[in-house]
Backbone as CSV, one residue per row, in Angstrom:
resi,resn,N_x,N_y,N_z,CA_x,CA_y,CA_z,C_x,C_y,C_z
1,MET,20.873,-15.232,141.609,21.973,-16.174,141.392,22.029,-16.602,139.931
2,SER,20.841,-16.873,139.323,20.814,-17.333,137.934,21.379,-16.280,136.996
3,LYS,21.089,-14.976,137.289,21.626,-13.916,136.435,23.134,-13.846,136.534
4,VAL,23.667,-14.063,137.728,25.118,-14.052,137.932,25.747,-15.182,137.136
5,LYS,25.101,-16.350,137.143,25.609,-17.503,136.404,25.650,-17.211,134.912
6,GLU,24.624,-16.527,134.426,24.555,-16.224,133.005,25.644,-15.263,132.575
7,LEU,26.132,-14.445,133.504,27.170,-13.474,133.190,28.577,-14.068,133.208
8,LEU,28.685,-15.315,133.669,29.992,-15.967,133.719,30.529,-16.181,132.309
9,THR,31.841,-16.068,132.167,32.463,-16.317,130.869,32.521,-17.820,130.613
10,ALA,32.770,-18.179,129.361,32.883,-19.598,129.013,34.022,-20.240,129.806
11,GLU,35.080,-19.476,130.025,36.226,-20.003,130.784,35.814,-20.295,132.227
12,ASP,35.023,-19.383,132.811,34.531,-19.607,134.178,33.668,-20.866,134.239
13,LYS,32.808,-21.026,133.227,31.915,-22.180,133.185,32.709,-23.483,133.075
14,LEU,33.724,-23.463,132.237,34.548,-24.661,132.055,35.318,-24.988,133.338
15,ARG,35.781,-23.933,133.990,36.519,-24.142,135.237,35.594,-24.761,136.307
16,SER,34.369,-24.240,136.400,33.407,-24.763,137.375,33.024,-26.206,137.038
17,LEU,32.840,-26.482,135.743,32.480,-27.846,135.327,33.594,-28.842,135.641
18,PHE,34.835,-28.438,135.369,35.949,-29.350,135.635,36.152,-29.533,137.143
19,ARG,35.902,-28.462,137.888,36.001,-28.572,139.352,34.962,-29.577,139.872
20,LEU,33.743,-29.456,139.396,32.690,-30.374,139.818,33.036,-31.804,139.420
21,GLN,33.530,-31.979,138.207,33.908,-33.314,137.750,35.012,-33.915,138.622
22,SER,36.001,-33.106,138.959,37.120,-33.586,139.776,36.636,-34.031,141.152
23,ILE,35.722,-33.257,141.729,35.185,-33.607,143.049,34.335,-34.874,142.955
24,ASP,33.463,-34.930,141.939,32.612,-36.116,141.761,33.462,-37.364,141.514
25,SER,34.564,-37.212,140.808,35.448,-38.356,140.550,36.068,-38.868,141.837
26,LYS,36.397,-37.948,142.752,36.941,-38.354,144.046,35.879,-39.114,144.855
27,ILE,34.636,-38.639,144.765,33.547,-39.339,145.452,33.373,-40.727,144.848
28,ASP,33.470,-40.807,143.516,33.361,-42.103,142.827,34.464,-43.050,143.293
29,ASP,35.665,-42.513,143.493,36.792,-43.344,143.943,36.530,-43.904,145.344
30,LEU,35.932,-43.085,146.195,35.601,-43.558,147.544,34.568,-44.682,147.470
31,LYS,33.607,-44.525,146.575,32.571,-45.553,146.422,33.174,-46.853,145.887
32,LYS,34.216,-46.715,145.072,34.863,-47.913,144.523,35.529,-48.738,145.624
33,LEU,35.933,-48.048,146.705,36.550,-48.757,147.832,35.575,-49.772,148.437
34,ARG,34.299,-49.464,148.326,33.280,-50.374,148.858,33.085,-51.565,147.933
35,GLY,33.545,-51.391,146.675,33.409,-52.481,145.715,31.963,-52.898,145.558
36,GLU,31.751,-54.199,145.590,30.394,-54.738,145.434,29.751,-55.058,146.788
37,LEU,30.396,-54.593,147.864,29.883,-54.895,149.203,28.433,-54.451,149.421
38,PRO,28.059,-53.209,149.038,26.653,-52.810,149.257,25.669,-53.749,148.562
39,GLU,26.000,-54.141,147.306,25.122,-55.060,146.570,25.113,-56.438,147.211
40,GLU,26.290,-56.882,147.693,26.373,-58.195,148.329,25.562,-58.227,149.623
41,VAL,25.642,-57.129,150.394,24.858,-57.036,151.638,23.367,-57.075,151.319
42,GLN,22.962,-56.306,150.296,21.549,-56.272,149.921,21.073,-57.640,149.432
43,ASP,21.921,-58.308,148.640,21.555,-59.633,148.125,21.375,-60.636,149.267
44,LEU,22.280,-60.558,150.261,22.183,-61.466,151.407,20.937,-61.169,152.238
45,GLU,20.636,-59.886,152.418,19.433,-59.512,153.170,18.177,-60.014,152.455
46,ASP,18.176,-59.874,151.128,17.022,-60.350,150.347,16.900,-61.872,150.434
47,GLU,18.049,-62.550,150.382,18.024,-64.010,150.440,17.515,-64.491,151.800
48,ILE,17.952,-63.827,152.869,17.510,-64.208,154.218,16.008,-63.953,154.377
49,THR,15.537,-62.845,153.807,14.094,-62.568,153.828,13.327,-63.690,153.127
50,GLY,13.866,-64.125,151.983,13.245,-65.227,151.249,13.265,-66.526,152.038
51,LEU,14.378,-66.780,152.737,14.489,-67.990,153.549,13.513,-67.962,154.721
52,ASN,13.328,-66.779,155.305,12.359,-66.655,156.409,10.940,-66.961,155.926
53,LYS,10.609,-66.474,154.735,9.280,-66.758,154.168,9.144,-68.260,153.895
54,ARG,10.239,-68.846,153.384,10.215,-70.286,153.107,10.022,-71.070,154.389
55,LEU,10.742,-70.675,155.452,10.636,-71.371,156.734,9.241,-71.220,157.346
56,ASP,8.641,-70.044,157.159,7.260,-69.847,157.636,6.324,-70.815,156.925
57,LYS,6.528,-70.952,155.611,5.686,-71.854,154.816,5.908,-73.307,155.245
58,ILE,7.177,-73.675,155.451,7.478,-75.045,155.885,6.857,-75.307,157.259
59,GLY,6.959,-74.313,158.160,6.369,-74.448,159.493,4.873,-74.687,159.415
60,ALA,4.215,-73.949,158.498,2.768,-74.131,158.327,2.462,-75.518,157.764
61,ASP,3.308,-75.977,156.832,3.116,-77.314,156.255,3.311,-78.406,157.303
62,ILE,4.312,-78.229,158.163,4.571,-79.205,159.229,3.390,-79.252,160.199
63,LYS,2.909,-78.075,160.600,1.759,-78.017,161.520,0.540,-78.693,160.890
64,SER,0.307,-78.415,159.602,-0.836,-79.008,158.905,-0.718,-80.527,158.841
65,LYS,0.510,-81.005,158.579,0.715,-82.458,158.470,0.601,-83.111,159.839
66,GLU,1.103,-82.447,160.889,0.968,-83.001,162.246,-0.503,-83.095,162.640
67,ASP,-1.281,-82.063,162.280,-2.722,-82.088,162.561,-3.399,-83.227,161.793
68,TYR,-2.953,-83.426,160.553,-3.507,-84.483,159.705,-3.251,-85.861,160.331
69,ILE,-2.025,-86.067,160.820,-1.670,-87.341,161.461,-2.462,-87.530,162.751
70,ALA,-2.540,-86.476,163.549,-3.279,-86.548,164.812,-4.758,-86.838,164.562
71,ASN,-5.301,-86.244,163.520,-6.710,-86.475,163.183,-6.966,-87.941,162.831
72,ASN,-6.033,-88.525,162.083,-6.190,-89.934,161.710,-5.977,-90.859,162.912
73,LYS,-5.117,-90.475,163.832,-4.949,-91.258,165.064,-6.237,-91.229,165.877
74,ASN,-6.888,-90.067,165.890,-8.171,-89.965,166.597,-9.219,-90.855,165.937
75,LYS,-9.175,-90.913,164.596,-10.120,-91.781,163.878,-9.904,-93.252,164.241
76,ILE,-8.633,-93.645,164.394,-8.322,-95.028,164.798,-8.871,-95.315,166.182
77,GLN,-8.660,-94.345,167.097,-9.158,-94.522,168.462,-10.691,-94.639,168.473
78,GLU,-11.337,-93.795,167.667,-12.805,-93.849,167.597,-13.277,-95.179,167.003
79,ALA,-12.542,-95.644,165.953,-12.911,-96.914,165.320,-12.724,-98.079,166.279
80,GLU,-11.647,-98.045,167.050,-11.400,-99.115,168.022,-12.484,-99.136,169.100
81,GLU,-12.934,-97.952,169.515,-14.016,-97.868,170.502,-15.317,-98.420,169.916
82,MET,-15.547,-98.119,168.623,-16.740,-98.646,167.961,-16.685,-100.166,167.842
83,ILE,-15.504,-100.689,167.507,-15.340,-102.144,167.400,-15.619,-102.813,168.743
84,ALA,-15.076,-102.196,169.812,-15.306,-102.757,171.157,-16.795,-102.763,171.497
85,ARG,-17.492,-101.685,171.113,-18.919,-101.594,171.392,-19.707,-102.636,170.590
86,TYR,-19.380,-102.761,169.281,-20.095,-103.735,168.443,-19.810,-105.164,168.892
87,THR,-18.559,-105.407,169.311,-18.197,-106.750,169.785,-18.988,-107.121,171.041
88,LYS,-19.144,-106.148,171.909,-19.923,-106.379,173.131,-21.390,-106.650,172.788
89,GLN,-21.887,-105.916,171.784,-23.287,-106.094,171.386,-23.534,-107.464,170.751
90,MET,-22.478,-108.005,170.119,-22.624,-109.335,169.498,-23.002,-110.394,170.521
91,ASP,-22.536,-110.201,171.749,-22.838,-111.179,172.806,-24.301,-111.115,173.232
92,GLU,-24.972,-110.055,172.809,-26.338,-109.857,173.278,-27.379,-109.996,172.153
93,VAL,-26.919,-110.306,170.917,-27.863,-110.388,169.791,-28.777,-111.604,169.936
94,LYS,-29.961,-111.501,169.303,-30.960,-112.570,169.420,-31.121,-113.367,168.126
95,ASN,-30.536,-112.824,167.012,-30.659,-113.565,165.752,-29.454,-113.296,164.852
96,ASN,-29.378,-114.130,163.794,-28.246,-114.034,162.863,-28.223,-112.709,162.104
97,ARG,-29.385,-112.159,161.826,-29.429,-110.901,161.063,-28.750,-109.770,161.830
98,GLU,-29.007,-109.676,163.119,-28.359,-108.657,163.942,-26.866,-108.926,164.054
99,PHE,-26.517,-110.202,164.159,-25.097,-110.577,164.266,-24.348,-110.190,162.985
100,ASP,-24.937,-110.501,161.839,-24.304,-110.165,160.562,-24.145,-108.655,160.389
101,ALA,-25.155,-107.924,160.824,-25.104,-106.456,160.711,-23.966,-105.884,161.564
102,LEU,-23.815,-106.404,162.766,-22.729,-105.939,163.650,-21.364,-106.335,163.095
103,THR,-21.325,-107.553,162.499,-20.064,-108.012,161.903,-19.624,-107.069,160.782
104,LYS,-20.592,-106.641,159.957,-20.275,-105.709,158.865,-19.768,-104.371,159.419
105,GLU,-20.385,-103.932,160.506,-19.950,-102.669,161.130,-18.518,-102.786,161.646
106,VAL,-18.204,-103.927,162.252,-16.843,-104.166,162.749,-15.851,-104.153,161.590
107,ASP,-16.228,-104.851,160.492,-15.342,-104.884,159.311,-15.127,-103.490,158.730
108,MET,-16.194,-102.682,158.718,-16.084,-101.307,158.213,-15.121,-100.481,159.066
109,GLN,-15.215,-100.664,160.369,-14.330,-99.927,161.271,-12.878,-100.387,161.110
110,LYS,-12.690,-101.688,160.854,-11.332,-102.189,160.620,-10.741,-101.591,159.337
111,LEU,-11.612,-101.450,158.322,-11.164,-100.797,157.079,-10.779,-99.340,157.328
112,GLU,-11.592,-98.682,158.164,-11.286,-97.294,158.532,-9.929,-97.215,159.227
113,ILE,-9.648,-98.196,160.091,-8.361,-98.230,160.799,-7.219,-98.441,159.803
114,ASP,-7.400,-99.388,158.873,-6.364,-99.641,157.859,-6.105,-98.392,157.022
115,LEU,-7.194,-97.723,156.605,-7.063,-96.513,155.800,-6.370,-95.401,156.587
116,ALA,-6.752,-95.255,157.855,-6.149,-94.222,158.701,-4.665,-94.497,158.922
117,ASN,-4.307,-95.790,159.115,-2.894,-96.147,159.292,-2.073,-95.823,158.041
118,LYS,-2.689,-96.080,156.872,-2.005,-95.757,155.614,-1.792,-94.249,155.504
119,ARG,-2.831,-93.490,155.847,-2.709,-92.025,155.804,-1.656,-91.533,156.783
120,ILE,-1.581,-92.173,157.933,-0.576,-91.789,158.931,0.830,-92.062,158.393
121,ARG,1.020,-93.235,157.789,2.339,-93.571,157.231,2.744,-92.566,156.137
122,ASP,1.786,-92.282,155.255,2.065,-91.301,154.186,2.355,-89.934,154.786
123,GLY,1.553,-89.546,155.765,1.743,-88.249,156.415,3.081,-88.157,157.124
124,GLN,3.481,-89.241,157.798,4.771,-89.243,158.504,5.941,-89.157,157.528
125,ARG,5.780,-89.821,156.358,6.825,-89.728,155.339,6.952,-88.291,154.815
126,GLU,5.805,-87.672,154.540,5.810,-86.285,154.068,6.311,-85.346,155.162
127,LEU,5.925,-85.641,156.405,6.396,-84.831,157.535,7.914,-84.905,157.647
128,GLY,8.459,-86.107,157.437,9.915,-86.271,157.471,10.592,-85.449,156.397
129,ASP,9.970,-85.396,155.197,10.524,-84.581,154.107,10.501,-83.107,154.469
130,PHE,9.380,-82.654,155.050,9.268,-81.255,155.459,10.315,-80.904,156.525
131,GLU,10.499,-81.811,157.494,11.459,-81.549,158.571,12.893,-81.520,158.045
132,LYS,13.174,-82.383,157.064,14.499,-82.378,156.451,14.723,-81.073,155.682
133,TYR,13.693,-80.656,154.956,13.756,-79.403,154.197,13.941,-78.220,155.140
134,LYS,13.248,-78.276,156.294,13.383,-77.212,157.292,14.794,-77.174,157.853
135,GLU,15.349,-78.348,158.131,16.708,-78.434,158.668,17.712,-77.838,157.684
136,GLU,17.550,-78.179,156.406,18.445,-77.644,155.375,18.300,-76.124,155.256
137,SER,17.055,-75.643,155.312,16.799,-74.199,155.203,17.326,-73.453,156.422
138,ASP,17.169,-74.046,157.615,17.711,-73.441,158.839,19.234,-73.323,158.748
139,LYS,19.859,-74.369,158.251,21.319,-74.382,158.114,21.769,-73.315,157.127
140,LYS,21.073,-73.244,155.992,21.417,-72.250,154.965,21.220,-70.841,155.499
141,LYS,20.131,-70.630,156.247,19.864,-69.311,156.816,20.963,-68.911,157.795
142,ALA,21.393,-69.855,158.637,22.457,-69.575,159.609,23.754,-69.201,158.893
143,GLU,24.044,-69.898,157.804,25.256,-69.597,157.025,25.184,-68.199,156.423
144,ARG,24.011,-67.875,155.859,23.846,-66.560,155.226,23.883,-65.441,156.271
145,GLU,23.317,-65.681,157.439,23.337,-64.663,158.498,24.764,-64.412,158.972
146,LYS,25.555,-65.472,159.064,26.958,-65.326,159.460,27.724,-64.555,158.398
147,GLU,27.473,-64.899,157.143,28.132,-64.208,156.029,27.726,-62.737,155.994
148,LEU,26.433,-62.477,156.239,25.933,-61.105,156.243,26.582,-60.287,157.344
149,GLU,26.759,-60.882,158.508,27.390,-60.186,159.628,28.812,-59.748,159.265
150,VAL,29.547,-60.646,158.604,30.925,-60.328,158.198,30.923,-59.200,157.170
151,LYS,30.029,-59.293,156.176,29.951,-58.280,155.118,29.553,-56.925,155.684
152,ARG,28.611,-56.933,156.624,28.171,-55.671,157.230,29.296,-55.015,158.012
153,GLU,30.047,-55.819,158.745,31.172,-55.278,159.513,32.217,-54.686,158.583
154,GLU,32.486,-55.409,157.489,33.471,-54.935,156.512,33.016,-53.621,155.875
155,LEU,31.742,-53.590,155.457,31.199,-52.380,154.840,31.149,-51.235,155.846
156,GLY,30.761,-51.540,157.086,30.693,-50.519,158.118,32.048,-49.891,158.392
157,GLY,33.095,-50.734,158.367,34.448,-50.226,158.583,34.868,-49.265,157.493
158,ILE,34.559,-49.630,156.241,34.919,-48.767,155.108,34.140,-47.455,155.172
159,LEU,32.851,-47.555,155.483,32.014,-46.347,155.558,32.501,-45.408,156.658
160,GLU,32.911,-45.997,157.776,33.392,-45.189,158.892,34.673,-44.461,158.520
161,GLU,35.544,-45.159,157.782,36.824,-44.570,157.376,36.651,-43.427,156.383
162,THR,35.651,-43.547,155.513,35.492,-42.575,154.426,34.364,-41.573,154.658
163,LYS,33.625,-41.743,155.752,32.446,-40.922,155.988,32.759,-39.422,155.977
164,LYS,33.734,-38.988,156.763,34.047,-37.562,156.869,34.521,-37.002,155.538
165,GLU,35.398,-37.764,154.880,35.921,-37.300,153.596,34.815,-37.184,152.559
166,GLU,33.927,-38.176,152.537,32.844,-38.156,151.558,31.876,-37.007,151.831
167,GLU,31.579,-36.766,153.097,30.672,-35.661,153.438,31.275,-34.324,153.015
168,ALA,32.597,-34.171,153.240,33.272,-32.933,152.846,33.249,-32.761,151.329
169,LEU,33.481,-33.851,150.606,33.473,-33.793,149.144,32.069,-33.496,148.609
170,LYS,31.048,-34.084,149.231,29.683,-33.826,148.784,29.308,-32.356,148.988
171,LYS,29.803,-31.778,150.078,29.562,-30.359,150.325,30.246,-29.521,149.260
172,MET,31.494,-29.885,148.934,32.234,-29.174,147.888,31.536,-29.323,146.535
173,ALA,31.028,-30.519,146.263,30.346,-30.766,144.982,29.086,-29.906,144.890
174,TYR,28.372,-29.807,145.997,27.158,-28.980,146.018,27.511,-27.516,145.734
175,GLU,28.563,-27.033,146.388,28.980,-25.642,146.199,29.447,-25.403,144.773
176,ALA,30.172,-26.385,144.228,30.641,-26.252,142.839,29.451,-26.252,141.883
177,GLY,28.451,-27.073,142.176,27.272,-27.149,141.326,26.476,-25.864,141.329
178,GLN,26.527,-25.130,142.438,25.797,-23.870,142.545,26.350,-22.811,141.600
179,GLU,27.596,-22.993,141.187,28.245,-22.019,140.302,27.934,-22.275,138.828
180,ILE,27.209,-23.355,138.545,26.960,-23.748,137.158,25.491,-23.517,136.812
181,GLU,25.243,-22.913,135.659,23.865,-22.662,135.242,23.130,-23.982,135.020
182,ASP,21.841,-23.957,135.215,21.026,-25.176,135.194,21.156,-25.965,133.901
183,ARG,21.194,-25.287,132.778,21.278,-25.971,131.484,22.541,-26.806,131.391
184,LEU,23.657,-26.222,131.794,24.932,-26.937,131.743,24.986,-28.055,132.785
185,LYS,24.408,-27.779,133.951,24.429,-28.792,135.009,23.629,-30.023,134.591
186,LYS,22.465,-29.797,133.959,21.652,-30.914,133.487,22.397,-31.718,132.427
187,ALA,23.096,-30.998,131.542,23.871,-31.678,130.499,24.997,-32.495,131.131
188,TYR,25.636,-31.920,132.135,26.722,-32.605,132.841,26.222,-33.890,133.502
189,ILE,25.094,-33.796,134.195,24.519,-34.963,134.879,24.132,-36.035,133.865
190,ARG,23.528,-35.596,132.750,23.112,-36.559,131.719,24.320,-37.293,131.134
191,ILE,25.387,-36.558,130.846,26.587,-37.190,130.270,27.229,-38.132,131.288
192,ARG,27.272,-37.722,132.540,27.855,-38.572,133.590,27.120,-39.904,133.694
193,ARG,25.816,-39.857,133.589,25.018,-41.076,133.696,25.185,-41.983,132.482
194,THR,25.649,-41.397,131.387,25.816,-42.173,130.155,26.993,-43.142,130.248
195,TYR,28.017,-42.747,131.009,29.251,-43.537,131.048,29.503,-44.126,132.428
196,ARG,29.934,-45.382,132.437,30.140,-46.098,133.699,31.202,-45.446,134.579
197,ASN,32.207,-44.823,133.946,33.257,-44.185,134.745,32.849,-42.801,135.238
198,GLY,31.667,-42.338,134.829,31.149,-41.068,135.327,31.872,-39.838,134.822
199,LEU,32.666,-39.975,133.770,33.408,-38.829,133.239,32.571,-38.076,132.220
200,ALA,32.230,-36.838,132.576,31.482,-35.973,131.668,32.353,-34.833,131.158
201,VAL,33.363,-34.473,131.940,34.277,-33.391,131.578,35.695,-33.954,131.561
202,VAL,36.367,-33.838,130.420,37.699,-34.438,130.279,38.651,-33.469,129.580
203,THR,39.932,-33.724,129.765,40.957,-32.926,129.082,41.327,-33.598,127.762
204,VAL,42.084,-32.875,126.970,42.582,-33.411,125.703,44.046,-33.770,125.895
205,SER,44.376,-35.015,125.608,45.755,-35.486,125.768,46.244,-36.069,124.447
206,ARG,47.382,-35.560,123.980,47.951,-36.003,122.709,46.925,-35.927,121.580
207,SER,46.261,-34.813,121.538,45.265,-34.519,120.493,44.071,-35.467,120.524
208,SER,43.853,-36.135,121.654,42.743,-37.084,121.764,41.869,-36.758,122.970
209,CYS,40.599,-37.095,122.862,39.660,-36.919,123.967,40.066,-37.806,125.128
210,GLY,40.096,-37.233,126.329,40.468,-38.006,127.511,39.419,-38.994,127.944
211,GLY,38.260,-38.989,127.287,37.211,-39.939,127.632,37.138,-41.114,126.694
212,CYS,37.055,-40.825,125.374,36.905,-41.906,124.395,38.154,-42.113,123.544
213,TYR,39.142,-41.184,123.702,40.415,-41.249,122.962,40.246,-40.997,121.467
214,GLY,39.097,-40.423,121.098,38.903,-40.042,119.699,39.754,-38.819,119.372
215,LYS,40.214,-38.733,118.141,41.069,-37.623,117.725,40.290,-36.304,117.684
216,ILE,40.899,-35.237,118.220,40.308,-33.905,118.207,40.971,-33.103,117.092
217,PRO,40.203,-32.603,116.110,40.778,-31.833,114.994,41.564,-30.618,115.492
218,PRO,42.601,-30.220,114.768,43.423,-29.055,115.160,42.598,-27.793,115.397
219,GLN,41.596,-27.539,114.550,40.764,-26.350,114.705,40.041,-26.364,116.049
220,ARG,39.554,-27.544,116.425,38.867,-27.706,117.712,39.833,-27.463,118.862
221,GLN,41.043,-27.959,118.710,42.055,-27.774,119.751,42.383,-26.294,119.931
222,LEU,42.422,-25.564,118.801,42.689,-24.125,118.853,41.560,-23.414,119.590
223,GLU,40.324,-23.745,119.246,39.165,-23.143,119.918,39.175,-23.477,121.406
224,LEU,39.591,-24.693,121.713,39.638,-25.146,123.104,40.630,-24.316,123.915
225,SER,41.760,-23.995,123.303,42.805,-23.235,124.006,42.393,-21.791,124.245
226,GLN,41.387,-21.322,123.485,40.942,-19.937,123.630,39.886,-19.766,124.730
227,HIS,39.305,-20.870,125.165,38.335,-20.852,126.283,37.163,-19.900,126.037
228,LYS,36.700,-19.806,124.782,35.630,-18.868,124.483,34.244,-19.510,124.424
229,LYS,34.207,-20.848,124.398,32.922,-21.530,124.381,33.071,-22.959,124.901
230,VAL,31.954,-23.522,125.252,31.940,-24.906,125.738,31.957,-25.825,124.516
231,ILE,32.949,-26.697,124.445,33.126,-27.573,123.285,32.933,-29.027,123.700
232,LEU,32.181,-29.753,122.900,31.934,-31.173,123.155,32.751,-32.030,122.205
233,CYS,33.146,-33.197,122.672,33.829,-34.163,121.810,32.823,-34.652,120.769
234,GLU,33.215,-34.583,119.506,32.292,-34.988,118.446,32.106,-36.503,118.377
235,HIS,32.927,-37.255,119.121,32.831,-38.717,119.132,31.944,-39.231,120.267
236,CYS,32.142,-38.687,121.472,31.419,-39.223,122.636,30.492,-38.223,123.315
237,GLY,30.605,-36.944,122.959,29.710,-35.948,123.527,30.146,-35.404,124.871
238,ARG,31.342,-35.788,125.332,31.826,-35.251,126.605,32.269,-33.792,126.441
239,ILE,32.283,-33.076,127.568,32.721,-31.682,127.585,34.244,-31.662,127.667
240,LEU,34.870,-30.877,126.791,36.335,-30.828,126.732,36.857,-29.558,127.402
241,VAL,37.971,-29.692,128.138,38.641,-28.522,128.726,40.131,-28.608,128.407
242,GLY,40.762,-27.429,128.363,42.191,-27.391,128.088,43.019,-27.703,129.321
243,ASP,44.274,-28.059,129.101,45.171,-28.400,130.211,45.353,-27.250,131.185
244,GLU,45.354,-26.014,130.660,45.581,-24.851,131.519,44.498,-24.748,132.591
245,ILE,43.248,-24.875,132.164,42.129,-24.810,133.119,42.195,-25.983,134.092
246,ALA,42.493,-27.161,133.572,42.561,-28.357,134.418,43.617,-28.196,135.501
247,GLU,44.792,-27.686,135.127,45.876,-27.498,136.092,45.497,-26.481,137.155
248,GLN,44.821,-25.395,136.745,44.396,-24.366,137.705,43.422,-24.947,138.740
249,VAL,42.470,-25.715,138.238,41.453,-26.298,139.130,42.071,-27.311,140.067
250,LEU,42.899,-28.179,139.535,43.494,-29.243,140.359,44.372,-28.665,141.473
251,LYS,45.010,-27.550,141.218,45.826,-26.904,142.260,44.961,-26.441,143.422
252,THR,43.762,-25.971,143.104,42.867,-25.487,144.176,42.302,-26.642,145.003
253,LEU,42.348,-27.834,144.439,41.795,-29.002,145.143,42.855,-29.772,145.904
254,GLU,44.095,-29.404,145.778,45.167,-30.145,146.473,45.115,-29.890,147.972
C-alpha cells in the first residue's frame, strides 16, 4: 500500500488531502451541534462527585460531634451518680476530715458537670452548623443532579440524531486517510491541531489563502494551478489546493 501511495501524483495527493479535510470538516460541524454540552455534562458530573465527597465528610463530622455530645452526657450521668454516692456517704462519716474530703469530691463532680454541659452546648452549636451545611449541600446536589439530567437528555438527543451520519463520515475519513502517505497525513494532522477551526487544507480565494487570508504571490498561484507539487501557505503553513481540485472533490461528496 505504501508503495502505491508513493506513486500517486501530486494532484492525486492534493485531491485526497482535500477530500479528507472536507469530511473532517463535516464531522467538526456535527460536533459543533453539541456545543459545550459535553463539557457542561462533565463539569456537572465532577461537581456532583465533589459534593458527594463533601457530604461524606460532613456526615463523618456530624457523627463525630454526636458521639462527642453523647460522651459528655454520659460523663454528666456518671458525675451525678458519684455525687449521689458521696452525698449518701456524708450521712455516715465519723469526723470532719472525712466530711470535708467528700465535700471536695462532690464539688469536683459538679465542676465536671458544668464543664460537660459547656462542651455539650458548644458541640450542639457546631452540630447545628454542620447540619445546616449538610442541608445546603444536599439542596445544591439535588439542583445539580436535576440540571445534569436535563443536559444529559439534551446531549443524548443530539448524539442519537447525528450518530449514523457521524459514523458514516468517520468511515469515509478513515478510507480517505488510507489514500494519503504517512508523511503527508502526519503533516495534515499537525496543521489541523494548530488551528481551532481544524482547517489544514484550504483553497485560494481572490488571491488569498482560505485559512489566514494572506496574499498568495502570482507565481505561487501559477504553480498551484499546475498541480505538480504540494504547496503550503507561506503565512500560516496550511496546504493550498486549486479551485478545480476542490470542485471535483466536493462533487463526489454531494
